[in-house]
C-alpha positions in Angstrom: 121.2 160.9 92.2 121.1 161.8 95.8 122.8 165.1 96.3 124.0 165.8 99.9 122.8 168.9 101.6 125.2 171.5 103.1 123.6 170.5 106.5 124.7 166.9 106.1 128.2 167.9 105.0 128.6 170.2 107.9 127.3 167.4 110.2 129.8 164.9 108.9 132.9 167.1 108.3 132.6 170.1 110.6 134.1 173.1 108.9 133.3 173.3 105.2 135.6 174.9 102.6 133.7 176.3 99.6 134.9 177.2 96.2 133.7 180.6 95.0 132.7 180.7 91.3 132.0 184.1 89.7 132.2 183.0 86.1 128.9 181.7 84.5 130.4 178.6 83.0 129.0 175.3 84.3 132.3 173.4 83.6 134.2 175.7 86.0 131.6 175.0 88.7 131.7 171.3 88.0 135.5 171.2 88.1 135.6 173.0 91.4 133.2 170.4 92.8 135.5 167.7 91.7 138.9 168.9 93.1 138.1 168.5 96.7 136.0 171.4 97.9 133.3 170.5 100.3 130.8 172.6 98.4 130.7 175.3 95.7 129.3 178.8 95.9 127.9 180.6 92.8 128.2 184.3 93.2 125.5 186.6 91.7 126.3 189.7 93.7 129.8 190.5 92.3 130.0 187.6 89.9 128.6 187.4 86.4 125.9 184.8 87.1 122.2 185.2 86.0 119.3 182.9 86.7 120.0 180.6 83.8 123.7 180.2 84.7 122.6 179.5 88.3 120.3 176.7 87.1 123.1 175.2 84.9 125.8 175.8 87.6 123.8 174.0 90.3 123.3 171.0 88.0 127.0 171.0 87.2 128.0 171.1 90.9 125.6 168.2 91.5 127.6 166.1 88.9 130.6 166.7 91.2 128.7 165.3 94.1 128.7 168.3 96.5 126.1 170.9 97.5 125.7 174.2 95.7 125.3 177.5 97.5 124.1 180.8 95.8 125.0 184.3 96.8 122.1 186.4 95.6 122.3 190.1 94.6 121.6 192.7 97.3 117.9 192.5 98.3 116.9 190.1 95.6 114.9 187.7 97.8 112.8 186.5 94.9 116.1 185.1 93.5 116.7 183.4 96.8 113.5 181.4 96.4 114.2 180.6 92.8 117.7 179.4 93.6 116.4 177.1 96.3 113.8 175.7 93.7 116.8 175.1 91.3 118.5 173.0 94.0 120.7 175.4 96.0 121.5 173.9 99.4 122.0 177.3 101.0 121.6 181.0 100.2 124.0 183.8 101.1 122.3 187.2 101.3 124.5 190.3 101.2 124.0 193.5 103.1 121.6 192.2 105.8 121.7 195.3 107.9 118.6 195.0 110.2 116.1 192.6 111.6 113.7 193.8 109.0 116.1 192.7 106.2 116.6 189.4 107.9 112.9 188.8 108.2 112.4 189.5 104.5 115.2 187.1 103.7 113.7 184.4 105.9 110.2 184.9 104.5 111.4 184.1 101.0 113.5 181.1 101.9 111.5 179.2 104.5 108.1 177.5 104.1 105.3 178.1 106.6 105.1 178.4 109.6 108.5 180.2 109.5 108.2 182.0 106.2 106.2 182.3 103.0 108.3 180.5 100.4 106.2 179.5 97.4 105.9 175.9 96.4 107.7 174.8 93.3 110.9 172.8 94.0 110.7 170.5 91.0 114.4 170.7 90.1 115.5 170.7 93.8 113.6 167.5 94.4 115.1 165.9 91.3 118.6 166.7 92.5 117.9 165.6 96.0 116.4 162.3 94.8 113.1 163.2 96.5 109.9 161.7 95.1 107.6 162.6 98.0 106.6 166.3 98.0 105.3 166.1 101.5 108.5 164.7 102.8 110.5 167.4 101.0 108.2 170.1 102.5 108.7 168.8 106.0 112.5 168.7 105.8 113.2 171.7 103.6 113.3 174.4 106.3 115.9 172.4 108.3 117.9 171.2 105.2 118.2 174.5 103.4 120.4 177.1 105.1 120.2 180.9 105.2 123.4 183.0 105.7 122.9 186.6 106.5 125.9 188.6 105.5 127.3 190.9 108.2 129.5 193.6 106.6 128.4 197.0 107.8 128.3 199.1 110.9 124.5 198.9 110.9 124.7 195.1 110.7 127.1 194.8 113.6 124.9 197.1 115.7 121.8 195.0 114.9 123.5 191.6 115.0 121.7 190.2 118.0 118.3 191.2 116.6 119.3 189.6 113.2 120.4 186.4 114.9 117.1 186.2 116.7 115.0 186.2 113.6 113.4 182.8 113.0 114.6 181.3 109.8 118.1 182.9 109.9 120.4 179.9 110.3 123.8 181.5 110.0 125.8 184.7 109.5 128.5 185.1 106.9 131.1 187.8 107.4 132.2 189.9 104.4 135.6 190.9 105.9 136.6 193.3 103.1 133.4 195.3 103.2 133.5 195.2 107.0 137.0 196.6 107.0 135.9 199.4 104.7 133.0 200.2 107.0 135.0 200.2 110.1 137.6 202.5 108.6 134.9 204.8 107.2 136.1 204.1 103.7 139.8 204.7 104.3 141.1 201.2 104.0 140.2 197.7 102.7 142.2 195.2 104.8 140.4 192.1 106.1 143.3 191.2 108.3 143.5 194.6 110.1 143.5 194.1 113.8 140.2 196.0 114.5 138.5 194.1 111.7 139.7 190.7 113.0 138.5 191.7 116.5 135.0 192.6 115.1 134.9 189.3 113.2 135.8 187.4 116.4 133.0 189.2 118.2 130.5 188.3 115.4 131.6 184.6 115.6 131.2 184.6 119.4 127.7 186.2 119.3 126.6 183.7 116.6 127.8 180.9 118.8 125.9 182.3 121.8 122.7 182.4 119.6 123.2 178.8 118.5 123.8 179.9 114.9 126.5 178.9 112.3 129.1 181.3 111.2 131.0 181.7 107.9 133.6 184.0 106.5 135.5 184.7 103.3 139.2 184.0 103.1 141.4 185.4 100.3 144.3 182.9 100.8 144.8 179.4 102.1 146.7 180.8 105.1 143.7 183.0 106.0 141.4 180.0 105.6 143.7 178.0 107.9 143.5 180.8 110.5 139.7 180.9 110.4 139.5 177.1 110.7 141.5 177.3 113.9 139.1 179.9 115.2 136.2 177.5 114.6 134.3 179.0 111.7 131.8 176.5 110.2 131.9 177.6 106.6 134.9 179.3 104.9 135.0 180.6 101.3 138.5 180.1 99.9 139.5 182.5 97.1 137.7 182.9 93.8 137.8 181.1 90.4 139.9 184.0 89.0 142.5 183.4 91.8 142.5 179.7 91.2 143.3 180.2 87.5 146.0 182.8 88.2 147.7 180.8 90.9 147.7 177.6 88.8 148.8 179.2 85.6 151.6 181.2 87.3 152.9 178.2 89.2 153.0 176.1 86.0 154.6 178.9 84.0 157.3 179.5 86.7 158.1 175.8 86.7 158.2 175.6 82.9 160.5 178.7 82.6 162.8 177.7 85.5 166.5 177.4 84.4 
């Protein structure tokens, strides 16, 4: 098996649409990989995944022939290294609020001379079809992507410093948390005008720094909007939403008079 990396998929397709799987069931992740998503993200921050389900989920996504991404819990950079060793193609780290946070993230995910990632990518090499450890080492920093989540006032204020940290490849906007932060806890509305303006500014600053940019979309219409704006990586809904939408559509059709 030769599993494509997210880097190669982005290079060949442009904008990537990722499934978002919170349930620690490998068959769900595999099915998401098979229905047409460009990649599949396994969520540990707000989802129910643990290290074992991440290992199994990455393998299941590989059976579907697309890259797996892992969103780690807040500050769990040790898990970032472990997820890469298990074969994750990219890591999304929430609540990166400063250059110091970004450096800690990069240290755990990149090999020297950029970071201090420890050697042990046995499963990753299996999934990538790599037999030469030296070749894997030389390509890993470029082939495994780091997404720093920008979702607080502090992160926006420190954005240029975060983008300048070696080893940070991309930003990922958490639009719901950002909307809560910008409203001082009064509202959660990703599509609110001030929130969309802040997201557009983050995208522009990432582009200026030569970095990739991603964002979470709750609906297909939102994802289409973000595609038009030029985001590289868009998360589309969640596994719970996929089930509810599919089930409600089928039930409505079955009960129609």
